[in-house]
C-alpha positions in Angstrom: 81.4 93.4 94.2 79.5 92.9 97.5 81.4 95.9 99.0 80.1 98.3 96.3 76.9 100.0 95.4 76.2 100.3 91.6 74.9 103.7 90.7 74.1 102.7 87.2 74.7 104.5 83.9 76.9 107.3 85.3 80.4 108.5 85.9 82.0 111.0 88.2 81.6 114.6 86.9 85.0 115.9 85.7 86.7 118.3 88.1 87.2 121.9 87.1 90.9 122.0 87.8 92.0 118.4 88.4 91.1 114.9 87.5 88.7 113.0 89.7 90.5 109.8 88.9 93.8 108.8 90.4 94.4 105.6 88.3 93.1 104.2 85.0 93.5 100.6 83.8 92.4 99.4 80.3 90.6 96.2 79.3 89.3 94.8 82.6 86.0 93.5 83.8 83.8 95.1 86.5 84.9 92.4 89.0 88.6 93.0 88.3 88.0 96.8 88.5 86.4 96.3 92.0 89.4 94.2 93.1 91.8 96.9 91.8 90.0 99.5 93.9 90.0 97.3 97.1 93.7 96.5 96.6 94.9 100.0 95.7 97.7 101.2 98.1 98.8 104.6 96.6 95.5 106.2 97.7 92.3 105.2 99.4 90.0 104.1 96.6 86.4 105.0 97.4 84.8 104.6 94.0 85.4 103.4 90.4 83.8 104.0 87.0 84.0 101.4 84.3 83.6 102.7 80.7 82.8 99.8 78.3 84.3 99.6 74.9 81.2 98.2 73.3 77.5 99.1 73.5 76.6 96.2 75.8 77.3 96.4 79.6 77.0 92.7 80.5 79.0 91.4 83.5 81.5 89.7 81.2 82.3 92.8 79.2 85.6 94.6 79.6 86.3 98.3 79.7 88.4 101.1 81.0 88.6 101.1 84.8 88.9 104.5 86.5 89.7 104.5 90.2 89.0 107.4 92.4 89.5 108.7 96.0 86.3 110.6 95.5 82.5 109.8 95.7 79.8 111.7 93.9 78.7 113.5 97.1 82.1 115.2 97.5 82.7 116.3 93.9 80.3 117.8 91.4 78.1 114.7 91.3 77.6 112.3 88.5 77.1 112.6 84.8 74.2 110.3 83.8 73.7 109.0 80.3 70.7 106.8 79.7 70.7 107.3 75.9 74.1 105.7 75.2 74.8 103.8 78.4 78.4 102.5 78.2 79.5 103.2 81.8 78.7 102.5 85.4 79.7 104.1 88.7 80.3 102.2 91.9 81.0 103.4 95.4 82.1 101.5 98.5 79.3 100.6 100.8 79.1 102.2 104.2 82.3 104.3 104.2 82.2 106.2 101.0 80.9 109.6 102.1 82.4 109.6 105.6 85.9 108.6 104.4 85.8 111.0 101.5 84.6 113.9 103.6 87.3 113.1 106.1 89.9 113.2 103.4 88.6 116.5 102.0 88.6 118.0 105.5 92.3 116.9 106.0 93.2 118.4 102.6 91.6 121.7 103.6 93.4 121.8 106.9 96.8 121.2 105.3 96.1 123.8 102.6 95.0 126.5 104.9 97.7 129.1 105.7 96.2 130.0 109.0 95.3 127.6 111.9 91.7 127.3 112.8 90.7 129.5 115.7 
């Protein structure tokens, strides 16, 4: 967990045309979700959201772990819910925005039909 910043009671804002999550795992703790993100090999995991099954969000609680190659700054931000807080958003420290911006830039370059002048 020391490699992540907790953004609190929020989740990544859903994308307009595609999911912001690349992998979902049910019934895991926050610590296990963080390890899953760090150990992910099919994409570079930059953030994760955990959605708790109960009302409490104590460290020992389990929930649905949602892994993402995105951070809030490179998608449509975060959805914050302070009324019914059953989720938390975490991003990797120090490399989140730079890594995600680099990935988005590469995607745009490969999607562009014309080379940059």
